[in-house]
C-alpha positions in Angstrom: 1.5 -6.3 -11.3 -1.8 -7.0 -9.7 -2.6 -8.5 -6.4 -1.3 -11.7 -4.9 -2.4 -14.9 -6.6 -3.7 -13.4 -9.8 -3.1 -16.0 -12.5 -2.8 -13.4 -15.3 0.4 -11.8 -13.9 2.8 -14.1 -15.8 0.6 -15.0 -18.8 2.6 -13.1 -21.4 5.9 -14.5 -20.1 4.5 -18.0 -19.9 3.3 -17.8 -23.5 6.7 -16.5 -24.6 8.6 -19.4 -23.1 6.1 -22.0 -24.4 6.5 -20.5 -27.9 10.3 -20.8 -27.7 10.0 -24.4 -26.4 7.5 -25.5 -29.0 9.0 -23.7 -32.1 12.7 -24.2 -31.3 13.8 -26.3 -28.3 11.7 -29.4 -28.6 12.4 -29.8 -32.3 16.1 -30.5 -31.9 18.5 -32.3 -29.7 21.3 -30.1 -28.3 24.9 -31.1 -27.6 25.8 -28.2 -25.3 24.1 -25.5 -23.3 26.1 -22.9 -25.2 24.6 -24.0 -28.5 21.1 -23.6 -27.1 22.0 -20.1 -25.8 23.2 -19.0 -29.2 20.2 -20.4 -31.0 17.7 -18.8 -28.5 19.5 -15.4 -28.9 19.3 -15.7 -32.6 15.7 -16.7 -32.5 14.6 -13.8 -30.3 16.6 -11.2 -32.1 16.3 -12.5 -35.6 12.7 -13.7 -35.7 10.6 -13.3 -32.6 11.1 -9.5 -32.1 11.5 -8.2 -35.7 9.1 -10.5 -37.6 6.8 -12.7 -35.6 3.3 -11.1 -35.3 1.6 -11.1 -31.9 -2.1 -11.0 -31.3 -1.7 -8.9 -28.1 0.0 -6.2 -30.2 -2.7 -6.0 -32.8 -0.9 -8.5 -35.0 2.3 -6.4 -35.2 5.8 -7.5 -34.4 7.3 -6.1 -31.2 9.6 -3.9 -33.2 6.9 -2.5 -35.4 4.7 -1.9 -32.3 7.5 0.0 -30.6 8.0 2.2 -33.7 4.4 3.1 -33.8 4.2 3.7 -30.1 7.3 5.9 -30.0 
């Protein structure tokens, strides 16, 4: 974390939530909160972490990046 008022502190998290909203949430209408929770969990663990490539990680998925870094 950097100093107070730095606009780049939350940039990665903001992009993550925007991606989930744009690719998943806004494309469907949901009946229950539980249904959304299940779909978000499956999206993160089934697509976002293992397969989706990220520019900040050198166009690797988070899991691939962790394997290389370990």
